[in-house]
C-alpha positions as CSV (number, residue, x, y, z in Angstrom):
1,M,-64.8,48.6,-51.1
2,T,-62.8,45.5,-50.4
3,G,-59.3,46.7,-49.7
4,G,-58.6,47.2,-53.4
5,S,-59.9,43.8,-54.6
6,S,-63.0,43.3,-56.7
7,P,-65.5,40.4,-56.1
8,V,-65.0,37.5,-58.5
9,D,-67.8,36.1,-60.6
10,A,-69.4,33.2,-58.8
11,R,-69.0,31.0,-61.9
12,D,-65.2,31.4,-61.6
13,F,-65.2,30.7,-57.9
14,D,-64.0,27.2,-56.7
15,L,-65.9,26.6,-53.4
16,R,-65.1,22.9,-53.6
17,G,-61.4,23.5,-53.4
18,L,-61.7,25.4,-50.1
19,L,-63.5,22.8,-48.2
20,R,-62.1,20.0,-46.1
21,A,-63.6,16.8,-44.7
22,D,-65.5,17.3,-41.4
23,D,-65.7,21.1,-41.8
24,W,-68.3,23.1,-40.0
25,I,-69.8,25.6,-42.5
26,V,-71.7,28.5,-41.0
27,C,-74.1,30.3,-43.3
28,G,-75.8,33.7,-43.0
29,Q,-79.4,33.4,-42.2
30,A,-82.8,34.8,-43.2
31,A,-82.5,37.7,-45.6
32,A,-78.8,37.7,-45.0
33,E,-78.3,34.3,-46.5
34,P,-75.6,34.5,-49.3
35,L,-77.8,32.8,-51.9
36,T,-75.2,32.4,-54.6
37,L,-72.9,30.6,-52.2
38,T,-75.5,28.4,-50.5
39,R,-76.9,27.3,-53.8
40,R,-73.4,26.4,-55.0
41,L,-72.9,24.5,-51.8
42,M,-76.0,22.4,-52.4
43,A,-75.6,22.0,-56.2
44,D,-71.9,20.9,-56.1
45,D,-71.8,17.2,-55.2
46,G,-68.1,17.4,-55.2
47,A,-68.1,20.1,-52.5
48,A,-70.1,17.8,-50.2
49,L,-67.3,16.3,-48.3
50,P,-68.5,15.0,-44.9
51,S,-69.3,18.2,-43.2
52,T,-71.8,20.1,-41.0
53,V,-73.8,23.1,-42.1
54,F,-74.9,25.5,-39.4
55,L,-78.1,27.2,-40.4
56,G,-80.4,29.8,-38.8
57,T,-83.9,30.9,-39.9
58,T,-84.1,30.0,-43.6
59,L,-86.4,31.8,-45.9
60,S,-85.0,30.6,-49.2
61,A,-85.5,27.3,-51.1
62,S,-81.7,26.7,-51.1
63,F,-82.0,23.6,-48.9
64,D,-85.3,22.2,-50.1
65,G,-84.0,19.9,-52.8
66,P,-81.7,16.8,-52.8
67,V,-78.9,17.0,-50.2
68,P,-75.4,16.1,-51.4
69,Q,-74.2,13.0,-49.7
70,G,-72.1,13.8,-46.6
71,L,-73.8,17.0,-45.5
72,R,-75.6,17.2,-42.2
73,F,-77.4,20.3,-40.7
74,V,-77.5,21.8,-37.3
75,S,-79.6,24.8,-36.3
76,Y,-80.9,26.5,-33.1
77,G,-84.4,25.6,-34.2
78,A,-86.6,24.6,-37.1
79,M,-87.6,28.0,-38.3
80,A,-89.4,28.7,-41.5
81,R,-88.1,26.4,-44.3
82,T,-85.7,24.5,-42.1
83,C,-88.8,22.6,-41.0
84,G,-88.4,20.7,-44.2
85,L,-85.0,19.5,-43.3
86,A,-86.3,18.4,-39.8
87,D,-89.1,16.5,-41.4
88,R,-86.6,14.7,-43.6
89,G,-84.5,13.7,-40.6
90,L,-81.6,15.9,-41.8
91,L,-81.6,18.6,-39.1
92,E,-80.2,18.3,-35.6
93,V,-81.6,21.0,-33.3
94,L,-79.6,22.9,-30.7
95,P,-82.2,24.2,-28.2
96,E,-80.2,27.2,-27.2
97,R,-81.1,30.9,-26.8
98,Y,-80.2,33.0,-29.8
99,A,-78.3,35.6,-27.8
100,L,-75.8,33.0,-26.6
101,L,-74.8,31.7,-30.1
102,A,-72.1,34.3,-30.8
103,G,-70.4,33.5,-27.5
104,L,-70.5,29.8,-28.3
105,F,-68.7,30.4,-31.5
106,T,-66.2,32.8,-29.8
107,E,-65.3,30.3,-27.1
108,G,-65.1,27.4,-29.6
109,T,-68.0,25.4,-28.2
110,L,-69.5,25.7,-31.7
111,R,-67.0,25.2,-34.5
112,A,-66.7,27.5,-37.5
113,D,-64.2,26.4,-40.2
114,V,-65.8,28.1,-43.2
115,V,-68.2,31.0,-42.9
116,L,-70.4,32.3,-45.8
117,L,-71.5,35.9,-45.4
118,Q,-73.6,38.3,-47.4
119,V,-72.5,42.0,-47.4
120,A,-73.5,45.3,-48.9
121,P,-70.7,47.0,-50.8
122,G,-68.7,49.6,-49.0
123,G,-67.2,52.7,-50.5
124,A,-64.2,55.0,-50.4
125,H,-64.9,56.1,-46.9
126,R,-66.7,53.2,-45.3
127,P,-66.4,49.4,-45.2
128,P,-68.9,46.9,-46.4
129,S,-71.9,46.3,-44.1
130,L,-73.5,43.1,-43.0
131,G,-76.7,44.8,-44.1
132,L,-79.7,42.6,-43.2
133,A,-78.4,40.7,-40.1
134,N,-75.8,41.5,-37.4
135,D,-75.8,38.0,-35.9
136,Y,-73.5,35.2,-34.8
137,T,-71.9,34.9,-38.2
138,L,-69.5,37.7,-37.3
139,A,-68.2,35.8,-34.2
140,A,-68.0,32.6,-36.3
141,A,-66.0,34.4,-38.9
142,R,-63.4,35.5,-36.4
143,R,-62.7,31.8,-35.6
144,A,-62.9,30.5,-39.1
145,R,-60.2,29.1,-41.4
146,V,-61.9,30.6,-44.5
147,V,-64.3,33.5,-44.7
148,I,-66.1,34.1,-47.9
149,A,-68.2,37.3,-48.4
150,E,-70.8,37.5,-51.1
151,V,-71.1,41.1,-52.2
152,N,-74.6,42.1,-53.2
153,P,-75.4,45.7,-54.4
154,A,-79.1,45.1,-53.7
155,V,-78.3,44.6,-50.0
156,P,-78.8,47.8,-48.0
157,W,-75.9,49.4,-46.2
158,T,-77.1,49.6,-42.6
159,H,-75.8,51.5,-39.7
160,G,-74.6,49.5,-36.8
161,A,-73.6,46.6,-39.0
162,A,-70.4,47.8,-40.7
163,L,-67.7,45.1,-41.1
164,P,-65.0,45.7,-38.4
165,D,-61.6,46.7,-39.7
166,D,-59.9,43.7,-38.1
167,L,-62.1,41.1,-39.7
168,R,-60.2,39.0,-42.2
169,V,-62.2,38.2,-45.4
170,D,-60.4,35.7,-47.6
171,H,-62.6,35.7,-50.7
172,W,-65.1,38.2,-52.2
173,V,-67.7,36.8,-54.5
174,A,-70.2,38.7,-56.6
175,A,-73.9,37.9,-55.9
176,D,-75.8,36.7,-58.9
177,G,-79.2,38.0,-57.7
178,P,-81.1,40.0,-55.1
179,P,-81.3,39.0,-51.4
180,V,-84.2,37.0,-50.0
181,E,-87.5,38.8,-49.7
182,L,-90.4,37.9,-47.5
183,A,-93.8,38.3,-48.9
184,P,-96.4,40.2,-46.8
185,A,-98.2,37.8,-44.4
186,R,-101.8,37.2,-45.0
187,S,-104.2,38.5,-42.4
188,G,-107.7,37.1,-42.0
189,P,-110.5,37.5,-39.4
190,V,-108.6,35.4,-36.8
191,E,-105.5,37.4,-37.1
192,Q,-107.4,40.7,-37.0
193,A,-109.3,39.6,-33.9
194,I,-106.1,38.7,-32.1
195,A,-104.6,42.0,-33.2
196,R,-107.4,44.0,-31.7
197,H,-106.9,42.3,-28.3
198,V,-103.1,42.9,-28.5
199,A,-103.5,46.6,-29.3
200,A,-105.8,47.0,-26.4
201,A,-103.1,45.8,-24.1
202,I,-100.3,48.0,-25.4
203,P,-100.0,51.5,-23.9
204,E,-99.0,54.7,-25.6
205,G,-95.2,55.2,-25.6
206,A,-94.5,51.4,-25.5
207,T,-91.3,49.9,-27.0
208,L,-92.1,47.0,-29.3
209,Q,-90.5,43.7,-30.0
210,T,-92.1,41.3,-32.5
211,G,-91.2,38.1,-34.4
212,I,-92.2,37.5,-38.0
213,G,-95.4,36.1,-39.3
214,S,-99.1,37.0,-39.8
215,L,-100.0,37.5,-36.1
216,P,-97.2,39.9,-35.2
217,D,-97.7,41.8,-38.5
218,A,-101.5,42.1,-37.8
219,A,-100.8,43.3,-34.3
220,L,-98.4,46.0,-35.6
221,A,-101.0,47.1,-38.2
222,E,-103.5,47.6,-35.5
223,L,-101.2,50.0,-33.6
224,G,-101.4,52.8,-36.2
225,G,-103.5,54.9,-33.8
226,H,-101.0,54.7,-31.0
227,R,-98.4,57.4,-30.4
228,D,-94.8,57.7,-29.4
229,L,-94.1,54.0,-29.9
230,G,-90.5,52.7,-30.1
231,I,-88.9,49.7,-31.8
232,H,-86.2,47.5,-30.2
233,S,-86.5,44.1,-31.7
234,G,-84.8,41.0,-33.0
235,V,-86.6,41.6,-36.3
236,L,-87.7,44.6,-38.2
237,G,-90.1,44.0,-41.1
238,D,-92.4,46.0,-43.3
239,A,-95.1,46.3,-40.7
240,G,-92.8,47.9,-38.2
241,A,-91.4,50.2,-40.9
242,R,-94.9,51.3,-41.7
243,L,-95.4,52.4,-38.1
244,V,-92.2,54.4,-38.3
245,R,-93.1,56.1,-41.6
246,A,-96.6,56.9,-40.4
247,G,-95.3,58.6,-37.3
248,A,-96.8,56.2,-34.8
249,A,-93.4,54.8,-33.9
250,N,-91.1,57.8,-33.4
251,N,-88.8,56.2,-30.8
252,S,-89.1,59.3,-28.6
253,R,-90.0,57.6,-25.3
254,K,-87.8,54.4,-25.4
255,G,-85.6,55.5,-22.6
256,I,-82.5,54.8,-24.7
257,D,-81.6,55.2,-28.4
258,A,-84.0,58.1,-28.9
259,G,-85.2,58.5,-32.5
260,I,-83.6,55.2,-33.6
261,S,-85.3,51.9,-34.4
262,V,-83.0,49.2,-33.2
263,T,-83.1,45.7,-34.6
264,N,-80.8,42.6,-35.0
265,T,-82.2,41.6,-38.4
266,V,-84.2,43.1,-41.3
267,I,-86.6,40.8,-43.1
268,G,-89.1,41.9,-45.7
269,S,-89.6,43.5,-49.1
270,A,-87.3,45.2,-51.5
271,E,-89.1,48.4,-50.5
272,L,-88.1,47.8,-46.9
273,Y,-84.5,47.2,-47.9
274,R,-84.4,50.5,-49.8
275,W,-85.9,52.3,-46.8
276,V,-83.2,51.0,-44.3
277,D,-80.4,51.7,-46.8
278,D,-78.1,54.3,-45.2
279,N,-81.0,55.3,-42.9
280,R,-79.5,56.8,-39.7
281,A,-82.8,56.3,-37.9
282,V,-82.4,52.5,-38.1
283,E,-79.5,50.6,-36.6
284,V,-78.8,46.8,-37.1
285,R,-77.0,45.9,-33.9
286,P,-75.6,42.6,-32.6
287,A,-77.5,40.3,-30.3
288,C,-75.2,41.2,-27.4
289,Y,-77.0,44.5,-27.5
290,T,-80.5,43.8,-28.8
291,H,-81.1,40.8,-26.6
292,A,-79.1,41.8,-23.5
293,A,-81.1,41.9,-20.3
294,E,-79.2,45.0,-19.0
295,V,-80.1,46.9,-22.2
296,M,-83.8,45.8,-22.2
297,A,-84.1,46.8,-18.5
298,R,-83.6,50.4,-19.6
299,L,-86.4,50.4,-22.2
300,H,-89.6,52.1,-21.5
301,R,-92.7,49.9,-21.4
302,L,-91.3,47.0,-23.3
303,C,-94.0,45.0,-25.0
304,A,-92.9,41.7,-26.6
305,I,-95.3,40.1,-29.1
306,N,-94.5,36.5,-30.1
307,G,-96.3,33.5,-31.5
308,A,-96.6,30.0,-30.0
309,L,-97.6,26.5,-31.0
310,E,-99.7,25.8,-27.9
311,V,-100.2,26.8,-24.2
312,D,-101.2,24.5,-21.4
313,L,-103.6,25.3,-18.6
314,S,-100.8,25.9,-16.2
315,G,-99.4,28.6,-18.5
316,Q,-96.5,26.8,-20.0
317,V,-95.9,27.9,-23.6
318,N,-94.5,25.6,-26.3
319,C,-92.9,27.4,-29.3
320,E,-90.6,24.5,-30.5
321,A,-92.2,21.2,-31.4
322,I,-95.5,19.3,-31.7
323,G,-95.6,15.5,-31.3
324,G,-91.9,15.2,-31.9
325,R,-91.9,17.4,-35.1
326,Q,-89.7,20.4,-34.8
327,R,-91.7,23.5,-35.7
328,G,-89.8,26.4,-34.1
329,G,-87.1,27.3,-31.6
330,V,-86.2,29.2,-28.5
331,G,-84.6,32.0,-30.5
332,G,-84.8,35.3,-28.7
333,L,-88.4,35.1,-27.5
334,L,-87.5,33.9,-24.0
335,D,-85.1,36.8,-23.4
336,F,-87.7,39.3,-24.6
337,A,-90.5,37.7,-22.8
338,R,-88.7,37.8,-19.5
339,A,-87.6,41.4,-20.0
340,A,-91.0,42.6,-21.0
341,R,-92.7,40.9,-18.1
342,Q,-90.4,42.7,-15.7
343,S,-90.6,46.1,-17.5
344,P,-92.8,48.6,-15.7
345,G,-95.8,49.1,-17.9
346,G,-94.7,46.5,-20.3
347,R,-96.2,43.2,-21.4
348,A,-95.0,39.8,-22.6
349,I,-97.7,38.9,-25.1
350,T,-98.1,35.3,-26.5
351,V,-100.3,35.2,-29.5
352,L,-101.8,32.1,-31.1
353,P,-105.0,31.0,-32.9
354,A,-107.3,29.0,-30.7
355,T,-107.2,26.0,-33.0
356,A,-105.0,24.1,-35.4
357,D,-105.5,21.5,-38.1
358,G,-108.6,23.2,-39.6
359,G,-110.2,23.5,-36.2
360,R,-109.8,19.8,-35.2
361,R,-107.2,20.5,-32.5
362,S,-107.2,23.1,-29.7
363,R,-104.0,25.0,-29.1
364,I,-105.0,25.6,-25.5
365,V,-104.3,22.2,-24.1
366,L,-104.6,20.5,-20.7
367,D,-100.9,19.8,-20.6
368,L,-98.0,19.8,-23.0
369,A,-97.9,16.0,-23.2
370,G,-94.2,15.8,-23.5
371,N,-93.8,18.8,-25.8
372,P,-91.2,21.4,-24.7
373,A,-92.1,24.3,-22.4
374,T,-90.2,27.1,-24.1
375,I,-91.7,29.7,-21.7
376,G,-92.2,28.3,-18.2
377,R,-95.2,29.1,-16.2
378,A,-93.1,31.5,-14.0
379,D,-92.3,33.7,-17.1
380,V,-95.8,33.7,-18.8
381,D,-97.7,36.9,-18.9
382,L,-100.6,37.7,-21.3
383,V,-101.9,35.0,-23.7
384,V,-104.1,36.1,-26.6
385,T,-106.3,34.2,-29.0
386,E,-109.1,35.4,-31.2
387,F,-111.5,34.8,-28.3
388,G,-109.8,37.2,-25.8
389,A,-106.8,37.8,-23.6
390,A,-105.9,35.8,-20.5
391,D,-103.8,37.7,-17.9
392,L,-101.7,35.0,-16.2
393,R,-99.4,37.3,-14.1
394,H,-99.6,36.6,-10.4
395,A,-102.5,34.2,-11.0
396,T,-102.9,30.9,-9.2
397,L,-102.9,27.7,-11.2
398,D,-106.7,27.5,-11.0
399,Q,-107.1,31.1,-12.0
400,R,-104.9,30.5,-15.0
401,A,-106.8,27.4,-16.1
402,E,-110.1,29.3,-15.8
403,R,-108.8,32.3,-17.8
404,L,-107.3,30.1,-20.5
405,V,-110.4,28.0,-20.9
406,A,-112.3,31.2,-21.5
407,I,-110.2,32.1,-24.5
408,A,-110.1,28.6,-26.0
409,A,-112.4,27.7,-28.9
410,P,-115.9,27.2,-27.5
411,E,-116.1,23.6,-28.7
412,F,-113.1,22.6,-26.5
413,R,-113.9,24.6,-23.4
414,E,-115.9,22.0,-21.5
415,T,-113.5,19.2,-22.2
416,L,-110.6,21.4,-21.0
417,A,-112.4,22.4,-17.9
418,R,-113.4,18.9,-17.0
419,G,-109.9,17.7,-17.6
420,W,-108.5,20.3,-15.3
421,R,-110.9,19.5,-12.5
422,A,-109.9,15.9,-12.8
423,S,-106.1,16.7,-12.8
424,I,-103.8,17.1,-9.8
425,G,-103.8,20.8,-10.5
426,G,-107.5,21.3,-10.3
427,R,-108.2,20.8,-6.6
428,S,-109.9,24.1,-5.8
429,A,-113.5,25.1,-5.9
430,W,-113.4,26.4,-9.5
431,H,-116.6,25.2,-11.2
């Protein structure tokens, strides 16, 4: 499994002795977080020499508690539980596209001194597998002084993510528990209404990309009556797997990778992890493939479904921050949105509830008021709320504003329309 070596018990492993002052420590993310090692990192005050921890999407509670003095955190966004670090002023955000991160580690723009990986055990005839994520950590490990792999028998061995023969692993540590699971997202009337509008926009034989959360999951659940769907995504979760198992997503018309669901990460339940284990119909591939424009250009009817924080009346989409509070990131959505918008028969679909804060605030806004435009108005396509779908492709600014007001919550429509007419953008005869 590990070149003749056996993983050591975590209680006998001295993480502190491997760290140096000012190290950059890169941790596996999402369901691929090596929980035994990250918990040790946070619990061991002595290990907290002045150093930087590079995080991705974080689903565990590893970093929720007190932070050892000297640690600072950097991430490509504030996704999931890293929002807590951002709120505490402990997270510095790198607003970069996810697909570029591996290259930044390879070229040394981002440092990697110590890398903490989670792997599935190998066997007599195959190496260990990265299992639940084939992300930038592999590129970081190639540059690192120390590479530590946490071996977890509950992690699925996935095709496409086998550890390369030339990767040096310095220490193998036995996991002391199962990998992170993500509970099923709750779906209510708002999510179900949005899902129905999304399903109506997706053609038979489409190739799907989604993020994680209640809205993408609800949209996928609504597609059970579709046929010949395919999956090429940054994330594969339980909802996507159900489409495959039900026969709705057979990957027969993708244009490439026939019969195979392709993803960069797997996030979900223990049942999902068992299903992907040694499943040749699922491949966990690196972002240089899953997020590559030249690869996505070959996909048939690519439909990307991603959430947003707010959309302004010109069509700019904010997926990153509200009022200076980090609540997301660029991630892979910009790459997928651009590819889907250009895909013949495809759609780049932005989904969001019409309101926030218990209905007190509209998510369709006059302007972004200094908040970031993650998707610019030249890249926007279809915007969906529970009140309908606004097709913004090839639409003038006034047409966009009119269509977006129509899918805003009714109580905010007149204020939005009046604000647009009074703005520099609303000079036409729209009434």
